[in-house]
Structure formats: structure tokens, C-alpha cells
N, C-alpha and C positions, 0 to 999 in steps of 0.2 A: 376616466374609465368608469363606466357604470357597471353595476352587477347585472342589471337586467334592462333591456330595451323591449318594450311592448309595442307592437305595430298594430294600432287600431284601438280606439277608446270606447267601444260599445260595452255591453254587460260583461262579455268574456274578458276583454282587455282590462277593464277597470277592476274586475274581480282579481285578476292576476296581479295587477299593480298594487292594489290595496293589501293583498295577502303578503306579497314579498316585502313591501315597505314596512309593514307592521313587524316583520321578522328581522328588521335591521338592514335590509338590502337597499342599495342606492338604485333607484328606479327612474327611468325616463319613459313616459307614456306619450306616444305620438298619435295624433288623430288628423286625418286628411280633411274632415269637415269642421263644422263649428256647432257647438251646443248653445242652446237647446235646438233640436231638429226633429222633424217627423221621420219615421222609418216605416217601411212596409213590414208590418208585424201584427199578429193576432192579439198582442198585449195580454196574453194569458200567462200567469206565473203560477205554475203548479205547486202544490203543497210541499213537494220534496225539497224545494229550494227556498221556502219562505224563512226558515230559521237562518240559513246562510245569508240571505239578503238582509235580514235584520242585523246580523253581525257585521256585514260589510258597510252599511250606511252609518255615517257619523251622527252624533246626537242632533245636529241641526236638520237632518233630513230623515230621521227615523219615522217621523209622523207620516211620511208618504206611505209607508206600509200599513200603519194603523188606520189610516183613512180610506184605504183602497176598498173598492167594491168586492165582496166575497161571492164567489161562484160555487154553488153547491149542487148543481145538476147540469146535465148536458142533454140536448135534444138533437137527434139526427134525422134529417129529412132525406129519404132515399127511396126511389121507385114507388112514389105515391104513398109512402108509409112514414109515420113518425115513431121513432124509437127513443126511449128515454132511459137515463141511467143516472144515479147519484154520483157526484164528484166528492169522494171522501178520502182524506180530509179535504176541506174546502180549499179551492184555489183563490187567487187574487187577480183582479183586473187592474193593471197599472199602465197608463199611457207612456209610450216610449219617450215622448217629449219630456216627461217628468223623470222617468227612470234613468235614462242615460245621463241627464244633467246632474241628478242627485249622486249617482255613482262617481262621475267625473270629479265633482266637488269633494266627495268623500275621499277620493284618492289624493287630491291636493291637501286635504286636512291631515292626512296621515303621513305626509312628507314626500310623496312621489312628485318628481318634477314633471310638469305637464306642458305640452305644446300642441295647440290646435292649428289647423290649416297648414299642416306640414305633410307633404307627400313623400313617402318612402319610394326611392327609385331602384334600390337594389341592396343586396347583402352579400358581403364577401367574407371568406374565412371560415374556419371551423372551430373557433374558440381560442383567442378572442375573435369577435366578429366586428367588422366595420359596416355600419349601416349608412348608406348614402341617401340623402334627403334633399328636398328643395330648400332646406335651411342649413345645409352643410353636412359634414360627416361626423358620426358619433361612433364610439367604440364601447363594446360591452362584453362581459364574460359569457353571457347567455342572451338568447333572443327568443321571444314568443311571438307567433304570428296570429293576430286576431283581426285580420283584414277582411273577413267575410268569406262568403261562398265563392266569390270570384273577384279577383283584382289583378293588377299587374304583377303581384307577387305569387299568384297561384295559377294552376293550369287553366287554359283558355276555355271558351264556350264549346258546346257540342259541335261535332262535325256536321257538315251538310247532310240532310236526309233524316236527322234525328229530330223528334218533336221539340219545338221551342216553347218553354213554359215561362210565363210572366207572373209577377205578383202585383196586386193592386190593393190599395187601402184608402179608406176615407172615413171621416167622422160625420155622423148624421144625428139630427134631433128626432126623437121619437117619444110620444107621450106614453109614460109608464111602461118602459120596456121590461120584458121578463128578465128576472135575475138568473140567467142561464147562458151557457155557451151553446149557440144553435149552429149546426153544420148542415148546409144545404148542398147535396151532391147532385151533379148532373154529368152527362156525357161530355168529357173534355175538361172537367174541373170541379171546383167546389168553392163555396163562400162561407166563412164563419162570421157570426154576428154575436156581439156580447156588449153589455153595458160597461161604460168606462167613464171616469171623472177626469177632468183636467184642472189642475190646481189654480191656474191663472184665469179660469173661466168658470163662473158659477152656473152656467147653463145646466138646467136639469134635463134628464132624459137623453143623455148623450150615448150613442152606441158606436162601436167600431165595426165596420164591415171590411173584411180582409179576404181577398180571393187569390187562389192559385188556379191558373187557367191556361190552356193551350192558346197560342197566339192566333191560330186559325179559327178559334171559337169565339173569342172576345178580346178586346183591347182596352175597354173602358168599363167602369163599374156599372153604368146603366145597361150595357150589353150583357154583362154577367148576370144582372138581376133578371133579364128576360129569359134566361135559360132554365129558370125554375118557377113554376106558377105560384107556389106559396111565397117565395121570396119576392117575386114581382109584385104581388098583391100587398105584401108588407111594406115594400119600399115606396109604394105610392103615397104612404102617409108620412114619409120622412122629409126633412129639410136639410140640405147640405150645410155642414159647419166647417168652413175652411176648404182649402184645395186638396184634391186627392193626390196621392203619390204612387209611383210605380217603380218596379225594378225588374231587370232581366239580364241574363237568363237565370233560371232556377235550375241548379245542377244537382243530380243525385250521383254520388260516388260511394265506393267502399270507404269506411273510416280510415283516415291516415293521420295518426296523432303526431308523426314526426316526419320532417322532410329536410334533408341536407343538414342535419344537426340542429334544426330549429323546431321547437315544440309548437304544434298546431292546436289551437283551441277554438271553441265555438263553431261557427259554420265553416271556418277555414279547415277544420279537421274533418267535418262531415255535416251535410245538410240533412236534417231529419224532416220527415213528412210534416208539413205545417199542421194538418188536422190532428196530429197527435197532441199538440199543445205543450210540447216539452222543449221548444227551442230556447227560450230564455233560461229555463232551468238548466239545460245542458251547457249553455254558455257560462252561466255563473259557476256551476260546479266544475267544469273542465278548466276554467281559468284559475280557480282556487287550487285545484289539484296540481296543475302545472307548477304553480309557485311553491306549493308545499314540497313537491318533489325536488325542486331546485334549491331549497333552503340549505340542506346539508352540504351541497356543492359550494354555495356562497360562504359557508362557515369552514370550508376546506376540510370537511369530514369525508368527502367522497369526490369522485371525478364527474365531469359532465356526462360522459358516456353512461355511467351507472345511473345518474339522475334521469337521463333520457329513457333508459331501459325501464326504469321503475314507472315513469309516467306512462309509457306505452302499455305496459302490462296492466296497470291500474285502470287506464282508460278503457281497455277492452273488457276488463272484469266488471267495471261499474256501469258502463253504458252500452255494451254490446247488445244486450237483450232488447233494449229500446229500439235500436236500428233494425234488428232482425224481425221483431214483432210488427213494427210499423210497415216494413217492406212487405210482409205477408198480407197485411190488411190492404195495402195499396194494390197488390196483385188481385185480390178478391174484388176490389171496387172496379177494376178494369175489365172484369169478365163481361161478356155479353149480357144484356139485361135478362134475356130468356133463361140464362144459366143462373144469374144472380138472384132473381126474384124468389125462388124457393128458399134460399138462404136467408134473405131479408124477412120473409114470412115467418120463418122459424125464430128469428131473433125477436120479432114482434110478439110471438106467443110465449117466449121464454126470456123475460127481462133479466134474469140472473145471468144469462149468457152474454147479453149486451154489457152488463156491469163487469163481467169477467174480462171482456175485450178491452174495456176502458182501463181496468187495472193493469193489464198486461203491457200497456204502453207507458206505464209510469216508470 
């Protein structure tokens, strides 16, 4: 009997596993894939979660945070204009290849039992839970779902007729890239570019290009680049470093922090607009929050229902504004260009307003 089974070993799942194990819980952390691995991700870690990340990483992996590229400004390319705003406090750029592996090993170091290449097939019960997997059945007092925005454990893809959005990511070599997160918006999608280091590769001038795009607009990164003149010109000076990766569908739903008695964390709870740059932060913070809410239950000071209610309340209180504000900005970006251009022109003349919008998605 485990106290907690965590389904999914990305930043959210590892954060939950580490936090629970440090508080004396017997934790089983299950991952369908194998680390280290590439993931479609902007690799932007906002300042709000850097202290938590430093606490989660064990001593052997804490240098990952100290060596990370610091991002202190953002540039937005929209409707033939360039908008700039500071990122204060500074964010960090950390490759998912390194981040996921470091968090997974930190979970092992703190005493969580970890298993890779194990597929969860289903969950039965309402506490205790029986988790059926490709490696057999396991029983736990509580279960956390960190399996991502879509999996066999979560609701399916959009119905026919709804736009299909895909994610694309690749690393490229660029001579002296600007130390900023650059967002290129175009009709049907956007692409973010920022410098990033890879611990196993000393190549200088590495950038991560990560796009979210409608499937009818582009299906490869070169096709994405051709949708924005400034990005196309910049990409002509790049050289590709490794294979690109993709994912689909990208699903937007209302936040759902609990489902059938299982606590949902990271993208499994809600998929935030990627241009906000808060995906990794929300994953780390929601994972830690879920574990913190469950600790009194593990210590038999409260029931599972009460722990679940507390998590749901705290989830909405802490993260609700991020989803609401990002959704508002997304709707603005989807306005017809003729309507949007006066707003963009105003932002160009009032940098303080652009800075305010950046802050509101933190």
C-alpha cells in the first residue's frame, strides 16, 4: 500500500512526488516514457517558481538552476510592430531534457520509488485506489494525475469541426542570440524563441524555437517560420541542432483540479496558453500544492475528501487569475487584424501598458 501514486513524471509529477516523500509519504512515481527526453515546451521558467525549483532539486542537481540562462526582457512581434517589456524578476531558460531528468533523479534521491516505461491503463476505487498498469496493479491511499493535457486517463481530443492545434519545437544554433524571449504572432499561431543551454552539449548560441499553430496553417517548423517575415529572415541564419519534436492536440478547457477523487496537476488540470510562459511554473507549483494538501491525510489528521476540497479551493485561488488573464489576451490576439492594429499601436506608444499585461499573466 502506497500513500501516493503519481501518474506522470514531468515537472508537475516530480514536484508532487518530491514534496510528499519529503513529508514521510510512501510514494510511487510512474512515467510512460524514459528520461532524459525532449518535450515540446518553451523551456521558460518564470521567476515565481525559481525558489520552489531550487528547493525541489537535490544537491547534485541544483547547479542546473544556477547555470541557467537568465531572461530579463520579452519582445513581441505582432502586426509589423515590435513591442518590448522587461521580465522582472528575471526568468530562467532551462532545457526540458535537463529539467525533467534532474527532477526525476531528485525524486529518487528523496526516497520516492520510481518506474519508467510503465503505462497506466486505468484507476479503480475511491480511496484506496487500485492503479492498473503495464507492470501490474498497485494500490494507494491517494492518486495524483500528472499525465499531461491529453492521455488515455483524460478527456479525448476536440470533436470534429473544432480547430486542431499542434505544438512544434526544435533547437537551433544562432550566432549571439539576444537574451530575451521573443514571441512572433501570426494568423493561426505563434512561435517563441529564446536562448537555452544544454548541459551535455557545449554548443554556444543555442536557441529553442517552440510554436503553437493550427494544423491547417503549418505542420513543420520551416512552415511556421514562413508565416512571419521577421522570423523567416532570422531563421535563415540558423542551423538545426537535433531532431524537432511535435505534439497534438493542444486542448483548452476550464481548469479542473479534481476528477473522480483524483487530484489533477499540471496540464492534466488545465492547459495554459503557451505564450504566457507559465506552464512549467504552474506544473511545479500545482504539484507541490497537491502534495502539501494531502500530507495531513497521510498523517491521519483529516480525510481524503477534505484534502481534496482544500486543494481545489487553493488551486482556484492561486492560479485562477493566470488562466483568466491569458484567455482574455488570447481572445484579443484572435481579433481581425483591422480591429487589433489600433490596440497594438497603442501598446507600442505606451510601454508601461505592455509591461502591465506581462505582469498580469504571472
